[in-house]
C-alpha positions in Angstrom: 122.0 96.5 120.1 118.7 95.1 119.5 115.2 96.3 118.6 111.6 94.9 119.7 109.7 94.5 116.5 105.9 94.3 116.8 103.6 93.1 114.2 99.9 93.9 114.4 97.8 91.1 113.2 94.2 92.2 112.4 92.9 88.7 112.2 94.5 87.6 115.7 94.1 88.7 119.3 97.9 89.4 119.7 100.8 91.2 118.4 103.8 89.1 117.1 107.1 90.0 118.8 110.5 89.7 117.6 114.0 90.9 118.7 116.0 92.2 115.7 119.8 92.2 115.5 120.7 95.7 114.1 123.8 94.3 112.5 122.4 91.4 110.7 118.7 92.2 110.6 117.8 88.7 111.7 114.6 88.3 113.8 114.5 86.0 116.9 110.9 85.2 117.6 109.6 86.1 121.2 106.3 85.1 122.9 103.2 86.8 121.4 101.7 89.8 123.1 98.1 88.9 123.9 95.4 91.6 123.6 91.9 91.9 124.5 90.7 92.3 120.8 92.2 92.2 117.4 94.7 95.0 116.8 95.0 97.5 113.8 97.3 100.5 113.6 100.0 101.1 116.3 101.7 104.3 117.4 104.5 105.1 119.9 105.7 108.2 121.7 109.1 109.7 120.9 110.6 108.2 124.1 109.3 104.8 123.1 107.7 104.2 126.5 104.1 104.3 125.5 102.4 102.3 122.7 98.7 103.3 121.4 96.8 100.4 119.7 93.7 100.5 117.6 91.7 97.5 119.1 89.4 97.6 116.0 87.2 94.7 116.6 86.3 96.2 120.0 86.1 99.7 118.6 88.6 101.0 121.3 91.8 102.8 121.6 94.2 101.4 124.2 97.4 102.9 125.7 100.2 100.8 127.0 103.4 101.2 128.8 106.4 99.5 127.1 109.0 97.6 129.1 111.9 98.4 126.9 113.9 95.4 128.4 111.5 92.6 127.8 109.3 94.3 125.3 106.1 93.4 127.2 103.2 95.8 127.2 100.9 96.8 130.2 97.6 98.3 129.7 97.1 102.0 131.0 93.8 103.1 129.6 91.2 102.5 126.8 88.7 104.8 125.0 85.6 103.8 123.3 85.1 104.7 119.5 82.4 104.6 116.9 84.4 102.5 114.7 88.1 101.2 114.6 90.4 103.5 112.8 93.0 102.3 110.2 95.7 104.8 111.2 97.1 106.3 114.5 99.6 109.0 115.0 100.9 111.1 117.9 101.6 114.7 117.4 105.2 116.0 117.7 104.7 116.9 121.3 103.1 113.5 122.2 100.4 115.1 124.0 97.6 114.2 121.4 96.8 111.2 119.4 95.2 111.5 115.9 93.1 108.9 114.3 91.5 108.6 110.9 88.2 106.6 110.2 87.8 104.9 106.8 84.0 104.2 107.0 82.8 107.1 109.2 84.7 109.7 107.1 86.1 111.4 110.2 89.4 112.2 112.1 89.5 112.5 115.8 91.9 113.9 118.4 92.4 112.3 121.8 94.4 113.9 124.6 97.3 112.0 126.2 98.3 112.9 130.0 101.7 112.6 131.4 101.0 108.9 132.5 99.9 107.9 129.0 96.2 107.8 129.7 93.9 108.8 126.8 90.9 111.1 127.2 87.8 109.0 127.3 86.1 110.9 124.5 87.8 112.8 121.7 88.8 116.3 122.1 87.6 116.7 118.5 85.5 114.5 116.2 85.7 116.1 112.8 83.7 115.1 109.6 85.7 115.0 106.4 84.4 112.4 103.8 84.5 108.6 103.4 87.7 106.6 103.2 89.9 108.9 105.5 92.9 106.7 105.5 95.9 108.4 107.4 96.7 111.6 109.4 99.9 113.1 110.5 101.5 116.6 111.1 104.5 118.2 109.4 107.8 118.6 111.2 106.7 122.0 112.5 103.6 120.5 114.1 101.4 123.4 112.6 99.8 121.6 109.9 98.0 118.2 109.4 97.1 116.2 106.3 94.4 113.5 105.9 94.4 111.5 102.6 91.2 110.0 101.3 91.1 107.0 98.7 88.4 106.9 96.1 85.7 108.1 95.7 86.6 111.0 97.8 90.1 111.2 96.2 91.4 114.2 98.1 93.9 115.2 100.7 92.3 117.3 103.5 94.4 120.2 104.8 94.2 121.3 108.5 96.0 123.8 110.8 97.0 122.4 114.2 97.3 124.2 117.5 99.6 122.0 119.6 98.7 123.9 122.9 95.0 122.9 122.6 95.0 119.9 120.3 92.6 121.8 117.9 92.6 121.0 114.2 91.0 123.7 111.9 90.5 123.6 108.1 93.2 125.3 106.1 92.6 127.3 103.1 91.9 125.5 100.9 90.5 122.8 103.0 91.5 120.1 100.6 93.4 119.4 97.4 92.2 116.8 94.7 94.2 115.0 92.1 93.2 115.8 88.4 92.6 111.9 88.0 91.2 109.2 90.4 94.5 108.5 92.2 93.0 107.9 95.6 95.7 109.1 98.1 96.2 106.7 101.0 99.4 107.3 103.1 102.2 109.9 102.8 105.8 110.7 103.9 107.8 113.9 104.1 111.2 114.5 102.3 113.5 114.7 105.4 115.4 117.8 103.9 113.1 119.5 101.4 109.5 120.9 101.7 108.0 118.0 99.7 105.3 115.5 100.6 104.9 112.2 98.8 101.5 110.4 98.8 101.0 106.7 97.6 97.8 106.5 95.7 95.9 103.4 96.3 93.5 103.3 93.3 95.9 104.8 90.6 98.9 102.7 91.7 101.1 105.8 91.7 103.0 108.2 93.9 102.3 111.8 93.9 105.0 114.5 94.7 103.7 117.7 96.2 105.5 120.9 97.0 104.8 121.8 100.7 104.3 125.6 101.7 105.8 125.6 105.2 104.2 129.0 105.9 100.6 128.4 104.6 100.5 124.5 105.2 99.2 123.9 101.8 100.2 121.4 99.0 100.5 121.5 95.2 101.3 118.5 93.1 104.2 118.6 90.8 104.6 114.8 89.6 102.5 111.7 89.4 104.5 108.5 88.8 103.4 104.9 88.5 104.5 102.3 91.0 104.2 99.5 88.4 106.8 98.5 85.7 106.6 100.2 82.4 105.9 96.9 80.8 103.4 95.7 83.3 100.4 93.7 82.0 97.3 94.3 84.2 95.7 91.2 82.7 98.4 89.1 84.1 97.2 89.6 87.6 93.8 88.2 89.0 91.7 90.6 91.1 92.3 94.2 92.1 95.6 95.8 91.8 96.4 98.7 94.4 99.1 100.4 96.4 99.2 100.5 100.2 102.3 101.9 102.0 105.0 104.5 101.3 108.4 105.1 103.1 111.6 107.1 102.3 115.2 106.5 103.4 116.4 108.9 106.1 118.8 110.6 103.7 116.1 111.2 101.3 117.7 109.4 98.4 115.3 106.5 97.8 111.5 106.1 98.1 109.7 102.9 98.5 106.0 101.9 97.8 104.1 98.5 98.0 102.0 97.0 95.1 99.1 94.7 96.1 98.3 92.2 93.3 101.7 92.4 91.7 102.9 91.6 95.2 106.1 94.0 94.9 108.0 96.8 96.6 108.7 99.5 94.1 111.9 101.7 94.7 112.5 105.0 93.3 115.5 107.4 93.1 114.7 110.8 94.7 116.4 113.4 92.4 117.8 116.6 93.5 114.6 118.6 92.6 112.4 116.0 94.4 111.2 114.2 91.3 111.1 110.5 91.3 112.8 108.2 88.9 111.9 104.4 88.7 114.8 102.3 90.3 113.3 98.8 90.5 110.8 96.3 91.8 111.3 93.6 94.2 109.1 90.7 95.0 107.6 90.4 98.3 104.8 88.5 100.4 101.3 88.4 99.1 99.2 91.6 99.8 101.9 93.9 101.2 99.6 96.2 103.3 102.4 97.4 105.3 106.3 97.6 105.3 108.8 99.7 107.1 112.4 100.4 107.3 114.1 99.8 110.6 115.7 102.7 112.5 119.1 102.3 111.0 117.7 102.1 107.4 119.8 99.1 106.7 116.9 96.6 106.7 113.4 96.5 105.5 110.5 94.4 106.7 107.3 93.8 104.7 104.2 92.1 106.1 101.9 89.9 103.8 98.4 90.4 104.7 97.3 87.4 102.7 100.3 85.0 103.5 100.6 85.8 107.3 104.4 86.0 106.9 106.9 88.8 107.6 109.6 89.1 104.9 113.0 90.9 105.7 115.5 92.6 103.3 118.9 94.1 103.6 119.0 97.5 102.1 121.8 98.4 99.8 122.1 102.0 101.0 124.2 103.0 98.0 121.6 101.9 95.4 118.4 101.5 97.4 118.1 97.8 96.3 116.7 95.1 98.3 118.4 91.7 99.3 115.8 89.1 100.6 117.0 87.6 104.0 114.4 85.5 105.7 110.6 85.1 106.3 108.8 84.4 109.5 105.1 83.3 110.3 103.1 85.8 112.2 99.4 86.1 112.9 96.4 86.3 110.5 96.3 89.5 108.3 99.3 91.4 109.6 99.0 95.1 108.8 101.5 97.2 110.9 105.1 97.1 112.1 106.6 99.0 114.7 110.3 99.1 116.3 111.3 100.0 119.7 115.0 100.1 120.9 115.7 97.5 123.7 117.3 98.9 126.6 
């Protein structure tokens, strides 16, 4: 079995395209997929027949059909935007597409029809605050969360109506860390009612209890993504985190450090708290990484290096074994997997 692996390159007008061997994790380069503008975030539907692309330099959203045999994309529709969003996500019905807007301080909801066409204008354009960085719903599809990095330093909480696509503020409408952590992206525990956010400015991960009835969060742990003996003076420039992922069995959590250029691994304890497990070197400026669908491999994109690094995951310990690196486009920032058929 193989997977198509797409890498979005924010400094190039194409997606890098690979075929991944699910047994070895090796990548076979394919022809680049040309686009009409520089891409950003990607999202696919559950059936993996549709792909949505933030065409950030053109300030547009694009929808495409995926040929799951060849991996090629065919344009269906486009929708103009006020700015390019850094994050896209479909709701759990695949009838709506969410986007967050870092500079504008908004979130939007676009409709998706049965053929994959996007509504030309947003069904909703909701003001939050500057540096809105991501958005997704919980597993019930009843609630949505929008982390904002500093200076907003908050996670906005919404109720979501999957019949209409309407987002409405929850009560309270946002939570805020006690210190300037700057929540950026998040992931849910697969078995427990817990949400973990990676915090860009604090170089931390926060664990939150999630109330599945009220749709609200309460933080119960903040833990550093850096080694205990890390010397900040040893790194030139800013230090920040970027991405967060969790193994499908909920045993290990991963977060990326920009500056130290590392992937931090945590053990997830029975009560949902995190314990540091180790740090693994990766490509410069790991803005995005992801686990493959099997959970046996991890791929990390170096925004500064223009390379994609692969690792074998030791599923018993969560540790990472380097495999290979591949050249991609300029400033890669997103990775998406689609099963080949």
